[in-house]
C-alpha positions, 0 to 999 in steps of 0.5 A: 913291155917289150924291149926296142932298140937294145944298146952296149952290154957290159958282162963281167964273170962272177965265177967259174967251176967246172962247167958253170959260168955265173956272170953279172950284166948291165945294158941299156935300151930304149922302147918305141915311144923313146923311154929310157931303161937300164937292164942288169942282173946275173946270168948263170950258163951251164955247158955240156961235154961239147961246150954248148950251153944246157942252161941258162938262167937270167935275173933281169931287172928293168930300171927306167932312166933319163937319157942323161943318166945313160953310162954306155956310149961305145958302139955295139959290141965290146966294152972298150978298154978304157971305159969303165966297168961295172965295178967301177961304175958302181953297179 
């Protein structure tokens, strides 16, 4: 399944140790037919001594949703401080 139009993404840090960071994320998007999805999962990032990413592992799940079930309504970019995060949205 190809991804169409991506909309805002929300990421939260799960843990940091040494040169590794683990995050969880969710974003919503629709395909060219107008079907909506929420993609969510976990990512693990590993950086070298220069701060460049060496490895990225991701586990991503695509959940079909109704447009009326969307939870992210801010413009592209950083989640506004006053918008509930993943924990508040129970995601």
